[in-house]
C-alpha positions in Angstrom: 96.1 78.5 150.7 96.1 81.3 148.1 97.0 80.4 144.5 100.1 82.6 144.8 101.5 80.0 147.2 100.9 77.1 144.9 103.9 75.4 143.2 104.2 75.6 139.4 106.1 73.4 136.9 108.4 74.9 134.3 109.6 72.2 132.0 111.0 69.6 134.3 111.6 72.0 137.2 109.1 72.8 140.0 109.1 76.4 141.5 107.8 76.5 145.0 105.3 79.4 144.4 104.1 81.9 141.9 105.5 85.1 143.2 108.7 85.7 141.2 111.5 88.3 141.3 111.7 90.2 138.0 115.1 90.7 136.4 116.3 94.2 137.5 119.6 95.8 136.4 121.8 96.8 139.3 124.8 98.4 137.5 127.0 97.3 140.3 130.1 95.7 138.6 132.2 98.8 139.5 135.4 97.3 138.0 133.7 97.0 134.6 134.6 93.3 134.4 131.2 91.7 134.4 131.9 89.9 137.7 129.0 89.6 140.2 130.1 90.3 143.7 129.0 91.0 147.2 126.2 93.3 146.2 124.7 90.7 143.9 125.1 88.0 146.6 123.3 90.0 149.3 120.7 91.5 146.9 119.6 88.2 145.3 119.9 86.1 148.5 117.5 88.5 150.3 114.7 87.6 148.0 115.1 83.8 148.5 114.8 84.5 152.3 111.8 86.7 151.4 109.8 83.8 150.1 110.0 84.4 146.3 109.6 81.3 144.2 111.9 82.2 141.3 114.7 84.6 141.9 116.0 86.0 138.6 119.3 87.8 138.0 119.6 91.1 136.2 120.2 91.1 132.5 123.5 89.3 132.2 125.5 89.9 129.1 126.5 87.0 126.9 129.5 89.0 125.5 131.3 92.1 126.6 129.7 94.2 123.8 126.3 92.9 124.9 126.3 94.9 128.1 123.9 97.8 128.5 126.6 99.6 130.6 130.1 98.9 131.6 128.8 98.0 135.1 126.6 95.1 133.9 127.1 91.5 135.0 128.2 89.0 132.5 128.6 85.3 131.9 130.9 85.3 128.9 133.8 83.7 130.9 134.3 80.7 133.1 135.5 83.1 135.9 132.2 84.9 135.8 130.4 81.5 136.0 132.4 80.6 139.1 131.6 83.9 140.7 127.9 83.2 140.2 128.1 79.8 141.9 128.0 80.9 145.6 125.1 83.3 144.7 123.2 80.4 143.2 123.9 78.3 146.2 122.5 81.0 148.5 119.3 81.3 146.5 118.8 77.6 146.5 119.6 77.3 150.2 116.8 79.7 150.8 114.4 77.4 149.0 114.0 79.5 145.8 114.7 78.5 142.3 117.7 80.4 140.7 117.2 81.9 137.3 119.5 83.9 135.0 118.5 86.2 132.3 120.8 86.1 129.3 121.0 89.3 127.3 122.6 91.3 124.5 121.7 95.0 124.5 122.5 95.6 120.8 122.1 99.3 119.8 121.3 100.2 123.4 124.7 99.0 124.7 127.8 101.0 125.8 125.8 103.5 127.8 126.6 105.1 131.2 125.1 103.6 134.3 122.0 105.5 135.5 123.6 105.9 139.0 127.1 106.7 140.2 128.0 109.0 137.4 127.0 112.4 136.2 127.2 111.4 132.6 124.5 109.8 130.4 124.1 108.5 126.9 126.7 106.5 125.0 130.2 105.9 126.3 132.7 106.9 123.7 135.4 104.4 122.8 138.1 106.7 124.2 136.3 106.5 127.6 136.0 102.8 127.6 132.9 102.3 125.4 132.6 100.1 122.4 131.0 99.9 118.9 127.4 98.8 119.2 125.7 96.4 116.8 122.1 95.9 115.7 120.1 94.3 112.9 120.3 97.6 111.0 122.4 100.8 111.3 119.5 102.6 113.0 120.4 104.4 116.3 118.2 104.5 119.3 117.2 108.0 120.1 120.1 109.9 121.7 122.6 107.0 121.4 125.5 106.4 119.0 124.8 104.7 115.7 125.3 100.9 115.7 126.8 98.8 113.0 124.5 96.3 111.2 125.5 92.7 112.0 126.7 90.5 109.1 125.4 87.0 108.7 128.5 85.5 110.2 128.3 87.9 113.1 124.7 86.8 113.7 126.0 83.2 113.9 128.4 84.5 116.5 125.6 85.9 118.6 123.9 82.5 118.5 127.1 80.9 119.7 127.4 83.5 122.5 124.0 82.7 123.9 124.6 79.0 123.7 128.0 79.2 125.4 126.5 81.5 128.1 123.7 79.1 128.7 126.2 76.2 129.1 128.1 78.3 131.7 124.8 79.1 133.4 123.9 75.5 134.1 127.5 74.8 135.1 127.1 77.6 137.7 123.9 75.8 139.0 121.1 77.9 137.5 117.9 75.9 137.2 116.1 78.4 134.9 117.7 80.2 131.9 115.8 83.1 130.4 116.5 84.5 126.9 115.9 88.3 127.0 114.0 89.3 123.8 112.3 92.4 125.2 112.8 96.0 126.2 114.4 97.1 122.9 117.5 95.0 123.3 119.1 93.1 120.4 116.6 90.2 120.0 113.7 92.6 120.3 115.4 94.8 117.7 115.3 91.9 115.3 111.7 91.2 116.0 110.4 94.8 115.6 110.1 96.4 112.2 110.8 99.7 113.8 114.5 98.7 114.3 114.9 95.9 111.7 115.2 97.2 108.2 117.1 94.2 106.8 116.4 92.7 103.4 118.0 89.3 104.0 116.8 86.1 105.8 116.7 88.1 109.1 114.5 91.0 107.9 111.2 91.7 106.2 108.6 89.1 107.1 107.6 88.2 110.6 109.2 84.7 110.1 112.5 86.2 109.1 112.5 88.8 111.9 111.9 85.9 114.4 114.7 83.7 112.9 117.5 84.8 115.2 115.4 84.4 118.4 114.2 80.9 117.3 117.8 79.8 116.4 118.9 80.9 119.9 116.1 79.1 121.6 116.9 75.9 119.8 120.6 76.1 120.6 119.9 77.0 124.3 117.4 74.3 124.6 119.9 71.7 123.3 122.5 73.1 125.7 120.9 73.3 129.1 119.6 69.8 129.6 116.7 69.6 132.1 117.0 73.3 133.2 113.9 75.3 132.3 114.0 77.8 129.4 112.0 81.0 129.7 111.7 83.8 127.1 111.0 87.4 128.0 109.1 89.2 125.3 107.8 92.7 124.8 104.2 92.3 124.0 104.0 95.6 122.2 106.1 98.6 121.2 103.2 100.9 122.1 103.6 102.3 118.5 100.8 104.1 116.6 102.5 103.4 113.3 100.7 100.5 111.8 103.5 100.0 109.2 106.3 99.4 111.6 104.4 98.0 114.6 105.4 95.1 116.8 102.1 94.3 118.7 100.6 91.6 120.8 99.2 89.7 117.8 102.6 89.3 116.4 104.1 88.6 119.8 101.6 85.8 120.4 102.4 84.2 117.0 106.1 84.3 117.7 105.5 82.9 121.2 103.8 79.9 119.6 106.9 79.3 117.4 109.2 79.8 120.4 107.3 77.2 122.4 107.6 74.8 119.5 111.4 75.5 119.4 111.7 74.5 123.1 110.6 77.4 125.4 109.1 76.2 128.7 107.4 79.5 129.5 107.2 83.2 128.8 107.6 86.4 130.8 105.6 89.2 129.2 106.6 92.8 129.5 106.4 95.6 126.9 108.1 98.6 125.3 111.8 99.5 124.8 112.1 100.1 121.1 110.7 103.6 121.0 112.3 106.4 123.1 109.1 108.1 124.1 106.0 105.9 123.7 102.7 106.7 125.2 102.1 104.0 127.7 98.8 103.8 129.7 100.4 103.2 133.1 98.3 101.8 135.9 98.1 98.8 138.2 98.6 95.6 136.1 98.8 97.6 132.9 100.6 94.8 131.1 98.6 91.8 132.3 96.4 91.8 129.1 99.6 91.0 127.2 100.4 88.0 129.3 96.7 86.9 129.0 96.8 86.9 125.2 100.0 85.0 124.9 98.8 82.5 127.5 95.8 81.9 125.3 98.1 81.1 122.4 100.5 78.7 124.1 100.3 75.7 126.4 103.2 76.6 128.7 103.1 79.0 131.7 103.1 82.7 131.2 104.0 85.3 133.9 102.7 88.9 134.1 104.7 92.0 135.2 104.0 95.7 135.6 102.8 97.7 138.6 101.5 94.6 140.4 102.0 96.1 143.8 99.1 94.7 145.8 98.4 91.1 146.9 94.7 91.0 146.0 95.5 92.2 142.5 98.1 89.5 142.1 95.8 86.9 143.5 93.0 88.0 141.1 95.3 87.8 138.1 95.9 84.1 138.8 92.3 83.3 139.9 91.0 84.7 136.6 93.6 82.7 134.7 95.2 85.8 133.0 98.6 84.6 134.0 100.2 81.6 135.8 102.6 83.7 137.9 103.4 87.3 138.7 106.8 89.0 138.6 107.5 91.8 141.0 110.1 94.5 140.5 110.2 97.9 142.3 107.8 96.7 145.0 110.2 93.9 145.7 113.1 96.3 146.0 111.2 98.3 148.6 110.5 95.1 150.6 112.5 91.9 149.9 110.1 90.1 152.3 107.1 91.0 150.0 106.3 87.4 148.9 106.1 86.2 152.5 104.1 89.2 153.5 101.6 88.8 150.7 101.0 85.1 151.3 100.5 85.8 155.0 98.1 88.7 154.3 96.0 86.4 152.0 95.7 83.8 154.8 98.3 81.4 153.6 100.4 81.4 156.7 104.2 81.5 156.6 105.2 78.4 154.6 108.3 80.1 153.0 109.5 82.1 156.0 112.9 81.0 157.3 112.9 79.9 160.9 115.1 82.8 161.8 112.4 85.2 160.7 109.3 83.4 162.1 109.0 85.7 165.1 108.5 88.7 162.8 105.2 87.1 161.6 
């Protein structure tokens, strides 16, 4: 049986295998109400039937102003939590573990969806947009300027994440992931490229990590025996040594996050800079997961152009990561987890009976 088919423990939860669905935005709440619907149900349910161990939702906003676009899903209300329940039940009925990614887009919020509209950039308030917020009043390239959060507003962000986490476990999610990557709000606090504050949330590495650690502690205290993941950008891919968030800083913050209650990490990269130079290639971000894995004693997953089963198997066999997350390859083939395990000689342990004849 290939390592990819082995179960893995996250906190007190066991995931059936190590091929996981990466969180991927769908921009499909066409009523701009944050409510998941038929698309999300069919989309996420297909990956449970496809053999994935952990099925993650897209970045799901903890507040209306935390949405990347007005078409993002949310979990800032009880009605949204109830709408997630049947989706969670379908994922679990398919044998997979249901996970939700909690997010706040910060200065990258209030933008047009990348599909279904001819417009791009920030949505103006008169067109349904909203004022964005960030650690500092520094805009992302091409987007409207954010307002710097006050100390009391930062407290409100912590409350928003904790409340959203409580609704998530009420909806049945077994894994809750805090999104601190891709240039969104928590990553904006971590990176000196976006955080120019001079108070307790800016300057030193410890101060820049303060908001993330506060949120982890609150979410950990809120979700009971559900597992807590954290997605981190391992590097900004910046050449400016004075304002760089890099893998060494990321590994140190991961250690603090594990001490605060994180049960695992999901390593990606980038998002702070508009046009970084990224050396794209198969498994180009695996080294980031490997370095964080060497710094913590909890599981770490790798992501990024892992599109071939032998590469995925080698990442686990060489102990560079404990699981792999698939994105675009999974969109092209929701049965990819089953197909990879079968190709590697593992048979069809996760294939539904209705699909057995296909194998």
